[in-house]
LUMVEXDREN-353788 format. One record per residue (C-alpha): x, y, z; residue in three letters. Coordinates in steps of 0.02 Angstrom, whole numbers, plus 32768, in hexadecimal, padded with zeros to 4 digits. Layout:
XYZAla
...
% end
This chain:
81D47F5782F4Met
81217F7882C0Ala
80987F33832ESer
7FEF7EF482F4Lys
7F3D7EFD8331Tyr
7EC07E6F8338Ser
7E087E8D8315Gly
7DA07EF9838CArg
7CF07F3C838BTyr
7D137FF183BESer
7D85806D8368Ile
7E25808883CCPro
7E57813C83E7Ser
7EEC81338373Asp
7E7D80FD82E1Glu
7DF3817B8300Asp
7DE7822682AETyr
7E3882C282EFGlu
7DB5832C834CPro
7D6E83BB82E3Asp
7DB783738243Ser
7D0E834E81F5Asn
7D3D829581F6Asn
7DC282B68172Glu
7E6482A781D6Val
7E998210823EIle
7ED5822E82EFLys
7F88826A82E0Asn
801B829F834CTyr
8019834E82FFLeu
7F628372832BAla
7F4683A78277Ile
7E9083B88246Lys
7EA183F58192Ser
7E9F836F810CLys
7EFE83E08094Ala
7F8B83FA8111Ile
7F908341813DMet
7F9883138084Asp
803283818073Glu
80858332810BIle
8060828280CEGlu
80A982AA8024Gln
814682F6806FArg
815E825E80DFGlu
814081EC804ALeu
81CE823B7FE8Lys
82428229807DArg
821081748092Thr
822C814D7FDAGlu
82E181847FEBLeu
8300812D8091Glu
82B58087805CLeu
832E80737FCBMet
83BA80528048Ser
83537FE480BDPhe
83357F4B8052Tyr
83B47EF47FE3Gly
839A7EA67F39Ser
838D7DF87F86Asp
83157E238012His
82777DBB801EGln
81EB7E2B805BPhe
81717DF480E1Asn
80D77E35813BAla
813F7E8A81C0Glu
819E7EEA813AAsp
80FA7F2F80F8Val
80D07F6D81A7Cys
817C7FB881BBAsn
817180128114Ile
80CD8060814CHis
8117808D81F5Glu
81B280DB81A8Leu
81438149813CTrp
80BF817F81BBLeu
810A81558264Gly
812B820C828FAsp
807B823D825DVal
7FFE81B88295Tyr
7FF981488330Pro
7FAB80C182C2Met
803F80BA8249Ala
807C800A8227Gly
7FE97FBC8285Lys
7F5F7F55823ATyr
7EB87FB0823CArg
7E2B7F7A82AEThr
7D9F7FD38250Val
7D3B7F9A81BAThr
7D627FFB811BMet
7D168009806FAsp
7D3080787FD8Lys
7CBF80957F42Ser
7C5280037F78Gly
7CE57F8C7F8CPhe
7CF37F3F803ALeu
7DA67F1B806EPhe
7DDB7E8A80DEAla
7D8A7E7D8189Ala
7DFF7EB78215Pro
7DF87E0D8268Ser
7E3D7DBD81C9Gln
7ECC7E3681A5Ile
7F567DDE8204Glu
7F2E7D3781B1Lys
7F1E7D868106Leu
7FC47DDF8118Met
80127D38814ASer
7FC67CED80ADAsp
80097D7E8046Leu
80B67D598089Glu
80AA7C9E806DLys
80537C9B7FC4Asn
80937D387F6ETyr
81247D917FC3Leu
81887CF17FD2Lys
81627CC87F1CLys
81837D727ECFTyr
820D7DB97F3EThr
829C7DD07F31Pro
825C7E157E8DCys
82D87DE17E07His
825F7DDD7D75Phe
825D7E427CD6Ser
81E27E837C56Asp
81387E2A7C5AAla
81677DBD7CEFGlu
81987E577D53Leu
80F57EB07D29Ala
80947E157D5BTyr
80F07E037E01Ala
80D17EBA7E2ALeu
801B7EAC7DF8Gly
7FF57E117E5FVal
80477E517EFFVal
7FF77EFD7EEBHis
7F477EBA7ED2Val
7F537E417F63Glu
7F957EC57FDALeu
7F157F487FA6Ile
7E7F7ED67FBFIle
7EBA7EB28070Ile
7ECE7F6C8094His
7F277F468138Pro
7F3A7FF88178Phe
7EC4808381AEArg
7F1280FE8133Glu
7F9080FF80A5Gly
7F7780508060Asn
7F89807C7FA9Gly
802880E07FC2Arg
8073805B8034Ala
804F7FDA7FADAla
80A580497F2DArg
813D80577F9DLeu
81477F997F9FLeu
81347F977EE1Ser
81C480147ED4Asp
82327FA67F40Leu
820A7F0E7ED5Met
822E7F6F7E36Ala
82D67FA67E7AVal
82FF7EF17EA2Gln
82E17ECF7DEAAla
835E7F587DBBAsn
82D57FD27D8CMet
82BD80827DD2Pro
822F80AC7E4BPro
818F80B67DE7Leu
813B814F7D9EAsn
808281417DCCTyr
804381D57D66Leu
7FE481617CF1Ala
7F70812E7D80Ile
7F6D81D27DE0Asp
7EBC81F97E16Gln
7ECD82B37DF3Ile
7F4182B67D5DGlu
7EF9821F7D04Asn
7E4B81F27D44Pro
7E2D81787CB5Glu
7ECC811A7CDFGly
7E9B811B7D96Phe
7DF280CD7D6DGlu
7E4A80457D0AGln
7EBA80267D9FTyr
7E2480147E14Ile
7DD07F9F7D9AGlu
7E6F7F367D92Ala
7E697F237E4FIle
7DB47EE97E47His
7DD97E6B7DBDVal
7E6E7E2A7E1CGly
7E047E127EB7Phe
7D687DC97E68Lys
7DB77D5C7DE1Glu
7E6D7D477E19Lys
7E937D8F7D6EAsn
7F2E7DF97D7FTyr
7F447E217CC6Leu
7EF47ECF7CD0Pro
7F687F007D5EMet
7FFB7EB07D04Gln
7FD47F207C6FAsn
7FCF7FB87CDFIle
80777F8F7D2CPhe
80BF7F717C7ESer
808E80237C54Thr
80D480667CF7Leu
8179800B7CDCLeu
8188804F7C2BGln
816581007C64Gln
81E180F47CF4Ser
827C80CF7C8DVal
% end
Protein backbone atom coordinates (compact mmCIF):
# COMPACT_ATOMS: atom_id res chain seq x y z
CA UNK A 1 0.00 0.00 0.00
CA UNK A 2 1.05 3.63 -0.23
CA UNK A 3 3.84 4.76 2.04
CA UNK A 4 4.20 8.19 3.60
CA UNK A 5 6.99 10.63 4.32
CA UNK A 6 7.56 12.57 7.50
CA UNK A 7 8.95 16.09 7.43
CA UNK A 8 12.51 16.74 6.21
CA UNK A 9 14.58 19.82 5.53
CA UNK A 10 16.05 18.85 2.16
CA UNK A 11 14.19 17.89 -1.00
CA UNK A 12 14.44 14.15 -1.65
CA UNK A 13 15.37 13.17 -5.17
CA UNK A 14 11.93 11.81 -6.01
CA UNK A 15 10.31 15.17 -5.19
CA UNK A 16 12.86 17.32 -7.01
CA UNK A 17 12.53 18.53 -10.60
CA UNK A 18 13.67 16.59 -13.62
CA UNK A 19 17.06 17.96 -14.80
CA UNK A 20 16.79 20.39 -17.73
CA UNK A 21 13.02 20.72 -17.29
CA UNK A 22 13.19 24.40 -16.32
CA UNK A 23 11.75 23.42 -12.92
CA UNK A 24 8.44 22.55 -14.57
CA UNK A 25 8.41 18.72 -14.42
CA UNK A 26 8.82 16.62 -11.28
CA UNK A 27 11.34 13.78 -11.32
CA UNK A 28 9.66 10.93 -13.17
CA UNK A 29 10.29 7.35 -14.25
CA UNK A 30 9.99 8.33 -17.92
CA UNK A 31 12.70 11.02 -17.80
CA UNK A 32 10.27 13.41 -19.48
CA UNK A 33 11.33 17.04 -19.36
CA UNK A 34 8.51 18.67 -21.35
CA UNK A 35 5.58 19.97 -19.33
CA UNK A 36 3.26 19.68 -22.34
CA UNK A 37 4.11 16.01 -22.81
CA UNK A 38 3.78 15.32 -19.09
CA UNK A 39 0.40 17.05 -19.01
CA UNK A 40 -0.81 14.68 -21.74
CA UNK A 41 0.48 11.64 -19.87
CA UNK A 42 -1.12 12.73 -16.60
CA UNK A 43 -4.45 13.29 -18.34
CA UNK A 44 -4.31 9.89 -20.04
CA UNK A 45 -3.51 8.20 -16.74
CA UNK A 46 -6.30 10.16 -15.07
CA UNK A 47 -8.89 8.81 -17.50
CA UNK A 48 -7.64 5.26 -16.93
CA UNK A 49 -7.80 5.75 -13.18
CA UNK A 50 -11.34 7.13 -13.30
CA UNK A 51 -12.51 3.91 -14.93
CA UNK A 52 -10.54 1.58 -12.66
CA UNK A 53 -11.59 3.28 -9.44
CA UNK A 54 -15.28 2.68 -10.07
CA UNK A 55 -14.75 -1.02 -9.41
CA UNK A 56 -12.41 -0.57 -6.44
CA UNK A 57 -14.71 0.93 -3.83
CA UNK A 58 -18.26 -0.18 -3.08
CA UNK A 59 -21.25 1.96 -2.19
CA UNK A 60 -20.79 1.23 1.52
CA UNK A 61 -17.05 1.89 1.70
CA UNK A 62 -15.88 4.38 4.30
CA UNK A 63 -12.89 6.23 2.90
CA UNK A 64 -9.78 6.89 4.95
CA UNK A 65 -6.43 8.64 4.60
CA UNK A 66 -4.77 5.55 3.17
CA UNK A 67 -7.41 5.40 0.43
CA UNK A 68 -6.52 8.95 -0.59
CA UNK A 69 -2.87 7.91 -0.92
CA UNK A 70 -3.82 4.82 -2.88
CA UNK A 71 -6.00 6.82 -5.27
CA UNK A 72 -3.05 9.12 -5.96
CA UNK A 73 -0.71 6.14 -6.38
CA UNK A 74 -3.09 4.34 -8.75
CA UNK A 75 -3.20 7.45 -10.92
CA UNK A 76 0.48 8.45 -10.96
CA UNK A 77 2.33 5.37 -9.72
CA UNK A 78 3.71 4.52 -13.16
CA UNK A 79 4.86 8.10 -13.69
CA UNK A 80 6.30 9.54 -10.47
CA UNK A 81 8.30 7.92 -7.64
CA UNK A 82 6.52 10.27 -5.23
CA UNK A 83 3.03 9.00 -6.14
CA UNK A 84 0.93 8.15 -3.10
CA UNK A 85 3.49 9.63 -0.69
CA UNK A 86 3.03 12.68 1.47
CA UNK A 87 5.19 15.58 0.31
CA UNK A 88 8.17 16.78 2.31
CA UNK A 89 8.45 20.21 0.71
CA UNK A 90 6.64 23.43 1.51
CA UNK A 91 4.14 24.48 -1.15
CA UNK A 92 2.11 27.59 -1.89
CA UNK A 93 -0.05 28.80 -4.74
CA UNK A 94 -1.27 32.30 -5.52
CA UNK A 95 -0.11 33.49 -2.11
CA UNK A 96 -1.85 30.65 -0.25
CA UNK A 97 0.47 28.54 1.91
CA UNK A 98 -0.59 24.91 2.19
CA UNK A 99 -0.05 22.74 5.25
CA UNK A 100 3.52 22.34 6.51
CA UNK A 101 5.01 18.95 5.57
CA UNK A 102 5.53 18.06 9.23
CA UNK A 103 1.78 18.45 9.84
CA UNK A 104 0.45 16.49 6.87
CA UNK A 105 0.20 13.06 8.48
CA UNK A 106 -1.68 14.46 11.49
CA UNK A 107 -3.94 16.58 9.30
CA UNK A 108 -4.78 13.62 7.09
CA UNK A 109 -5.61 11.63 10.22
CA UNK A 110 -7.88 14.49 11.29
CA UNK A 111 -9.47 14.54 7.83
CA UNK A 112 -10.25 10.85 8.21
CA UNK A 113 -11.61 11.18 11.74
CA UNK A 114 -13.57 14.42 11.37
CA UNK A 115 -14.77 14.35 7.78
CA UNK A 116 -14.31 11.08 5.90
CA UNK A 117 -15.91 9.07 8.71
CA UNK A 118 -18.76 11.57 8.86
CA UNK A 119 -19.46 11.94 5.14
CA UNK A 120 -18.58 8.50 3.77
CA UNK A 121 -20.05 6.20 2.76
CA UNK A 122 -21.78 9.06 0.98
CA UNK A 123 -25.50 8.28 0.98
CA UNK A 124 -26.76 11.85 0.87
CA UNK A 125 -28.84 13.62 -1.74
CA UNK A 126 -29.40 17.11 -3.10
CA UNK A 127 -28.16 19.88 -0.77
CA UNK A 128 -26.73 17.45 1.78
CA UNK A 129 -24.72 15.71 -0.93
CA UNK A 130 -23.34 19.00 -2.24
CA UNK A 131 -22.40 20.02 1.29
CA UNK A 132 -20.64 16.72 2.02
CA UNK A 133 -18.67 16.97 -1.22
CA UNK A 134 -17.80 20.59 -0.53
CA UNK A 135 -16.56 20.03 3.01
CA UNK A 136 -14.36 17.05 2.16
CA UNK A 137 -12.99 18.76 -0.94
CA UNK A 138 -12.03 21.98 0.86
CA UNK A 139 -10.41 20.17 3.76
CA UNK A 140 -8.35 17.92 1.48
CA UNK A 141 -7.27 20.76 -0.80
CA UNK A 142 -6.00 22.97 2.02
CA UNK A 143 -3.82 20.10 3.26
CA UNK A 144 -2.43 19.54 -0.25
CA UNK A 145 -0.77 16.29 0.86
CA UNK A 146 1.07 15.45 -2.37
CA UNK A 147 3.87 17.03 -4.39
CA UNK A 148 1.73 17.08 -7.55
CA UNK A 149 -1.86 16.38 -8.60
CA UNK A 150 -3.71 17.38 -5.44
CA UNK A 151 -6.69 19.00 -7.13
CA UNK A 152 -7.27 16.11 -9.49
CA UNK A 153 -6.85 13.54 -6.73
CA UNK A 154 -9.42 15.44 -4.68
CA UNK A 155 -11.78 15.39 -7.66
CA UNK A 156 -11.34 11.64 -7.99
CA UNK A 157 -12.43 11.30 -4.37
CA UNK A 158 -15.41 13.57 -5.06
CA UNK A 159 -16.36 11.37 -8.01
CA UNK A 160 -16.25 8.26 -5.83
CA UNK A 161 -18.43 9.93 -3.22
CA UNK A 162 -20.90 11.04 -5.88
CA UNK A 163 -21.12 7.51 -7.25
CA UNK A 164 -21.83 6.23 -3.73
CA UNK A 165 -24.79 8.62 -3.75
CA UNK A 166 -26.04 7.10 -7.03
CA UNK A 167 -24.83 10.03 -9.09
CA UNK A 168 -22.47 9.87 -12.09
CA UNK A 169 -18.86 11.08 -11.89
CA UNK A 170 -18.89 14.85 -11.95
CA UNK A 171 -18.45 17.18 -14.90
CA UNK A 172 -15.96 19.85 -13.80
CA UNK A 173 -16.24 22.10 -16.85
CA UNK A 174 -17.87 24.86 -14.78
CA UNK A 175 -14.65 25.30 -12.79
CA UNK A 176 -12.15 24.50 -15.52
CA UNK A 177 -9.30 27.01 -15.42
CA UNK A 178 -9.05 27.22 -19.22
CA UNK A 179 -12.65 26.80 -20.31
CA UNK A 180 -14.25 28.83 -17.52
CA UNK A 181 -11.73 31.11 -15.78
CA UNK A 182 -14.47 32.99 -13.92
CA UNK A 183 -15.83 29.75 -12.50
CA UNK A 184 -12.31 28.70 -11.57
CA UNK A 185 -11.76 31.95 -9.66
CA UNK A 186 -15.00 31.36 -7.76
CA UNK A 187 -13.78 27.86 -6.93
CA UNK A 188 -10.46 29.21 -5.58
CA UNK A 189 -12.31 31.81 -3.54
CA UNK A 190 -14.56 29.09 -2.11
CA UNK A 191 -11.47 27.21 -0.94
CA UNK A 192 -10.15 30.34 0.79
CA UNK A 193 -13.48 31.04 2.49
CA UNK A 194 -13.71 27.44 3.63
CA UNK A 195 -10.23 27.63 5.11
CA UNK A 196 -10.42 31.05 6.74
CA UNK A 197 -14.01 31.00 7.97
CA UNK A 198 -14.98 27.30 7.99
CA UNK A 199 -17.80 28.48 5.74
CA UNK A 200 -18.47 25.74 3.23
CA UNK A 201 -21.53 27.31 1.61
CA UNK A 202 -19.64 28.74 -1.41
CA UNK A 203 -18.15 25.31 -2.15
CA UNK A 204 -21.51 23.67 -1.52
CA UNK A 205 -23.01 25.97 -4.16
CA UNK A 206 -20.27 25.04 -6.60
CA UNK A 207 -20.86 21.33 -6.08
CA UNK A 208 -24.60 21.87 -6.47
CA UNK A 209 -23.87 23.29 -9.92
CA UNK A 210 -21.48 20.46 -10.76
CA UNK A 211 -24.04 17.85 -9.71
CA UNK A 212 -26.76 19.48 -11.81
CA UNK A 213 -24.50 19.64 -14.85
CA UNK A 214 -23.39 16.02 -14.46
CA UNK A 215 -26.82 14.40 -14.71
